[in-house]
KOLKOL-625874 format. One record per residue (C-alpha): residue number from 1; residue in three letters; z, x, y. Coordinates in Angstrom, 1 decimal, padded with zeros to 4 digits. Each point is the difference from the previous one (the first is absolute). Layout:
N
n; res; c3; c1; c2
NUM; ALA; Z; X; Y
...
% end
This chain:
261
n; res; c3; c1; c2
1; MET; 097.1; 169.8; 268.9
2; ARG; 000.7; 001.1; -003.6
3; LYS; -002.5; -000.9; -002.7
4; THR; 000.3; -000.1; -003.8
5; GLN; -002.9; 001.0; -002.2
6; ILE; -000.5; -001.3; -003.5
7; ARG; -002.4; 001.4; -002.6
8; GLY; 000.4; -001.4; -003.4
9; PHE; 003.1; -001.7; -001.3
10; GLY; 002.7; 002.6; -000.7
11; ALA; 003.4; -001.7; -000.3
12; ALA; 001.7; 002.5; 002.4
13; LEU; -002.7; -000.6; 002.6
14; LEU; 000.5; -003.7; -000.2
15; VAL; 003.8; 000.3; 000.3
16; PHE; -000.5; 002.2; 003.1
17; LEU; -002.5; -002.5; 001.5
18; SER; 002.5; -002.9; -000.4
19; LEU; 002.8; 002.0; 001.6
20; ALA; -002.2; 001.2; 002.8
21; LEU; -001.2; -003.4; 000.9
22; ALA; 003.5; -001.4; -000.2
23; TYR; 001.0; 002.4; 002.8
24; GLY; -002.7; -001.1; 002.3
25; ASP; -003.2; 001.8; -001.0
26; ARG; -002.9; -001.3; 002.0
27; SER; -003.1; 000.5; -002.2
28; VAL; -001.1; 000.5; -003.6
29; GLU; -002.9; 002.2; -001.0
30; TYR; -001.4; -000.7; -003.5
31; GLU; -002.8; 001.9; -001.7
32; ASN; -001.8; -000.3; -003.4
33; ALA; -003.4; 001.0; -001.4
34; HIS; -001.7; -002.8; 001.8
35; TYR; 001.5; -000.3; 003.5
36; ALA; 002.6; 001.2; 002.5
37; ALA; 001.9; -002.7; 001.8
38; VAL; 002.6; -000.3; 002.7
39; VAL; 002.3; -003.0; 000.6
40; SER; 001.9; 000.3; 003.3
41; VAL; 002.5; -001.8; 002.2
42; GLY; -002.3; 000.8; 002.9
43; ARG; -002.4; -002.5; -001.5
44; GLY; 002.9; -002.5; -000.5
45; GLY; 000.4; 001.1; -003.7
46; LEU; -003.7; -000.5; -000.8
47; LEU; -002.7; 002.5; -001.0
48; GLU; -000.7; 002.6; 002.6
49; ARG; -003.0; 001.4; -001.9
50; VAL; -001.7; 000.4; -003.4
51; VAL; -002.2; 003.1; -000.6
52; SER; -002.5; 000.5; -002.8
53; LYS; 000.8; 003.0; -002.2
54; ALA; -003.6; 000.1; -001.1
55; THR; -001.5; 000.5; 003.5
56; SER; 002.9; 000.5; 002.4
57; GLU; -001.2; -003.0; 002.0
58; THR; 002.4; -002.5; 001.5
59; LEU; -000.4; -003.3; -001.7
60; LEU; 002.7; -002.0; 001.9
61; GLU; 001.8; 000.6; 003.2
62; GLY; 002.5; -001.9; 002.1
63; MET; 000.9; -003.1; -002.1
64; THR; 001.5; -002.6; 002.4
65; LEU; 001.2; -003.6; -000.2
66; TYR; -000.4; -001.8; 003.3
67; THR; -000.8; -003.1; 002.0
68; ASP; -001.4; 000.1; 003.5
69; PHE; -000.5; -003.7; 000.8
70; GLY; 000.8; -003.6; -001.1
71; ILE; 003.5; 000.5; -001.4
72; TYR; 001.9; 000.8; 003.2
73; ASP; -000.8; -001.6; 003.3
74; GLU; -001.3; 003.2; 001.6
75; ARG; -002.8; 002.1; -001.2
76; GLY; 000.8; 003.6; -000.9
77; PHE; 000.7; 002.3; -003.0
78; VAL; 003.0; -000.9; -002.2
79; GLY; 000.0; 002.2; -003.1
80; THR; 001.5; 002.7; -002.2
81; SER; 001.4; 003.1; 001.6
82; GLU; 002.8; 002.4; -000.3
83; LYS; 002.0; -002.1; 002.4
84; GLY; 000.0; -003.0; -002.3
85; ALA; 000.4; 001.8; -003.4
86; GLY; 002.9; 000.9; -002.1
87; ASP; 000.2; 003.2; -002.1
88; LEU; -002.2; 000.4; -003.1
89; ASN; 001.6; -000.5; -003.4
90; SER; -001.1; 001.0; -003.4
91; HIS; 000.8; -000.4; -003.7
92; ARG; -001.6; 000.8; -003.3
93; GLU; -001.2; -002.5; -002.6
94; GLY; -001.0; 002.1; -002.9
95; GLU; -003.0; 002.1; 001.0
96; VAL; -000.4; -001.9; 003.3
97; LEU; 001.3; 001.0; 003.4
98; VAL; 000.7; -003.0; 002.1
99; VAL; 000.3; 000.4; 003.8
100; THR; 001.2; -003.0; 002.1
101; ALA; 000.6; -000.8; 003.6
102; GLU; 000.8; -003.1; 002.1
103; GLY; 000.3; -000.9; 003.7
104; LYS; -001.3; -002.2; 002.7
105; LEU; -003.2; -000.1; 002.1
106; VAL; 000.7; 001.1; 003.6
107; GLY; -001.8; -000.2; 003.3
108; ASP; 000.5; -001.5; 003.4
109; PRO; -001.1; -003.6; -000.8
110; ALA; 002.7; -000.2; -002.7
111; GLU; 002.9; 001.4; 002.2
112; GLY; 002.9; -002.5; -000.1
113; LYS; -001.8; -002.3; -002.4
114; PRO; 000.4; -000.6; -003.8
115; PRO; -001.6; 002.9; -001.8
116; ILE; -002.6; 000.3; -002.8
117; ARG; 001.7; 002.0; -002.7
118; TYR; -001.9; 001.9; -002.7
119; ALA; 000.6; 002.0; -003.2
120; ALA; -002.3; 002.6; -001.7
121; GLU; -000.1; 001.6; -003.4
122; PHE; -002.3; 002.8; -001.2
123; ARG; 000.0; 001.1; -003.6
124; PHE; -001.4; 003.5; -000.9
125; ASP; -000.7; 001.6; -003.4
126; GLN; -002.4; 002.5; -001.5
127; GLY; -003.0; -002.4; 000.1
128; PRO; -002.5; -000.6; 002.9
129; GLU; 001.6; -003.2; 001.2
130; ILE; 002.7; -000.8; 002.5
131; HIS; 001.5; -003.4; -000.6
132; ALA; 001.0; -001.6; 003.3
133; VAL; 001.9; -003.2; 000.8
134; VAL; 000.5; -001.1; 003.7
135; LYS; 002.0; -003.1; 000.9
136; VAL; 000.5; -001.7; 003.3
137; ARG; 002.8; -002.5; 000.9
138; PRO; -000.2; -001.6; 003.5
139; GLU; 003.2; -001.3; 001.4
140; LEU; -001.8; -002.5; 002.3
141; ASP; -002.0; -003.2; -000.5
142; ARG; -003.6; -000.3; 001.2
143; PRO; -001.8; -002.9; -001.6
144; GLN; -003.8; 000.6; -000.3
145; ALA; 000.1; 003.3; 001.7
146; ARG; -003.5; 001.1; 001.0
147; GLY; 000.7; 003.7; 000.4
148; PHE; -000.3; 003.4; -001.7
149; LEU; 002.4; 001.7; -002.5
150; ALA; -001.3; 002.7; -002.3
151; LEU; 000.7; 003.2; -001.9
152; MET; -002.6; 002.6; 001.1
153; TRP; -001.0; 003.6; -000.5
154; VAL; -002.8; 002.3; 001.0
155; ALA; -002.4; 001.8; -002.3
156; PRO; -001.0; 002.9; 002.4
157; ALA; -002.4; 001.7; -002.4
158; MET; -001.8; -003.2; -001.2
159; ASP; -003.8; -000.2; 000.2
160; ARG; -000.5; -003.2; -002.0
161; TRP; 001.9; -002.9; -001.6
162; ARG; -000.4; -002.7; -002.6
163; ILE; 001.8; -003.3; -000.6
164; ARG; -000.2; -002.1; -003.1
165; THR; -000.6; -003.6; 001.1
166; ILE; -000.5; -003.3; -001.7
167; ASP; -003.8; 000.8; 000.1
168; GLY; 000.3; 003.6; -001.2
169; LEU; 000.3; 003.4; 001.6
170; LEU; -000.5; 000.1; 003.8
171; ARG; -000.9; 003.5; 001.2
172; HIS; 000.0; 001.5; 003.5
173; VAL; -000.9; 003.5; 001.4
174; TYR; 002.2; 001.0; 003.0
175; ARG; -001.9; 001.1; 003.1
176; GLN; 001.3; 001.7; 003.1
177; GLY; 000.8; -002.6; 002.7
178; GLU; 001.5; -002.5; -002.4
179; GLU; 003.6; 000.8; 001.1
180; ALA; 000.1; -003.1; 002.2
181; GLN; -001.4; -002.6; -002.3
182; ARG; 000.8; -001.8; -003.2
183; SER; -002.4; 000.7; -002.9
184; TYR; 001.8; -002.5; -002.4
185; SER; 002.1; -003.0; 000.8
186; ARG; -000.1; -002.5; -002.9
187; GLU; -003.7; -000.7; 000.2
188; LEU; 000.2; -000.1; -003.8
189; PRO; 003.5; -000.5; -001.4
190; MET; 001.2; 002.7; -002.3
191; ASP; -000.2; -000.5; -003.8
192; PRO; 003.3; -001.8; -000.8
193; VAL; 000.1; 001.4; -003.6
194; GLN; -000.9; 003.7; 000.6
195; PRO; 000.3; 000.6; 003.7
196; LEU; -001.2; 003.5; 001.1
197; ILE; -000.1; 001.9; 003.3
198; ALA; -001.4; 003.5; -000.2
199; ALA; -000.4; 002.7; 002.7
200; THR; -002.2; 003.0; -000.9
201; THR; -000.1; 003.3; 001.9
202; ALA; -002.9; 002.3; 000.8
203; GLY; 001.4; 002.4; -002.6
204; GLY; 000.0; -002.5; -002.8
205; ALA; 003.7; -000.9; -000.1
206; GLU; 001.0; -003.6; 000.0
207; LEU; 003.1; -002.2; 000.6
208; ARG; -000.2; -003.3; -001.8
209; VAL; 002.2; -003.0; 000.6
210; GLU; 000.4; -002.0; -003.2
211; ASN; 002.3; -002.5; -001.7
212; ILE; 000.6; -001.8; 003.4
213; LYS; 002.5; -002.8; -000.4
214; TRP; 001.7; -002.1; 002.7
215; SER; 002.5; -002.8; 000.2
216; GLY; 002.2; -001.9; 002.5
217; THR; -000.3; -001.1; 003.6
218; PRO; -001.9; 000.9; 002.1
219; ALA; -002.8; -000.1; -002.6
220; PHE; -002.3; 003.0; -000.4
221; THR; -003.3; -000.6; 001.7
222; GLY; -002.1; 002.9; -001.2
223; PRO; -001.0; 003.5; 001.1
224; VAL; -001.7; 001.2; 003.1
225; VAL; -002.0; 003.3; 000.5
226; HIS; -000.2; 001.1; 003.7
227; GLY; -001.6; 003.4; 000.5
228; ARG; 001.9; 002.3; -002.4
229; ALA; 003.1; -002.3; 000.0
230; PHE; 000.9; -002.3; -002.9
231; PHE; 002.2; -003.0; 000.4
232; LEU; 001.7; -002.2; -002.6
233; CYS; 000.7; -003.1; 002.1
234; PHE; 002.8; -002.5; -000.3
235; LEU; -001.4; -001.6; 003.3
236; ASP; -003.5; 000.4; 001.4
237; GLY; -000.7; -002.9; 002.3
238; ILE; 000.2; -002.6; -002.7
239; PRO; 003.0; -002.3; 000.6
240; ARG; 002.9; 000.8; -002.4
241; ASP; 003.6; -001.2; 000.0
242; ILE; 002.8; 002.5; 000.8
243; ARG; 003.4; -001.3; -001.2
244; ALA; 003.2; 001.8; 000.8
245; GLY; 001.4; 001.7; -003.1
246; GLU; -003.1; -000.5; -002.2
247; GLU; -001.6; 003.2; -001.4
248; ALA; -003.6; 001.1; -000.5
249; THR; -000.9; 002.8; -002.4
250; VAL; -003.2; 002.0; -000.6
251; SER; -000.1; 002.5; -002.9
252; PHE; -002.8; 002.3; -000.9
253; ASP; -001.0; 003.4; -001.5
254; LEU; -001.5; 002.8; 002.0
255; ILE; -002.1; 002.1; -002.4
256; ALA; -001.1; 003.5; 001.0
257; GLY; -003.1; 001.1; -001.9
258; ARG; -003.7; 001.0; 000.2
259; ALA; -002.6; -002.4; 001.2
260; GLU; -002.1; -001.8; -002.6
261; ARG; -003.5; 001.4; -000.4
% end
């Protein structure tokens, strides 16, 4: 599998990247002063990992969009993978490198049935943030679906998190043995004006999720933290309509930095 590395924004490198991706390249590696990131077809065109340049700790790993119950009749994983993804594409908008992908969620419960299609966009520049947009477009109707559909990733080096809620900052220290339990699940809704999710590592690096915005159907229900996994949920047990051809979008900034003192 051939990979393309990008450091900075030389015009020749960007032209090479666009040509390489057009001929079927399967991943993009991007690096600046704040982080190193990989977007891969193996993850369905989503982020494979983000590593802090300050501490060399992995801030994000294995981004996945999936459902495992409530949309299809049978339970089971239906999500992003290499099998359901097309090739990555890229273009330049001034000093910003834009990487896009689209595809459909795949898994046994969805075989022979209308798919859930998705599209993703990641924007990289010299700053500490990665701007992400993920859209889902089901091609089936399921009124008042009581199921699960979420964009998730793991923060493998996390030792604590904080979430800005309507009542202020909620803080939690991760402890061994929490892998199998939720430590946050809408007990206090996120602040709707300045939402924040932050995962901090033992080495003092941090990945913040800010500027979270959502629209469409099924409506965004909120985040979940389960062990070291983070979920931005379109469905999480609360009944929501799914209508064929209607699109739901979540956009946010992933910001790699140092933890606040």
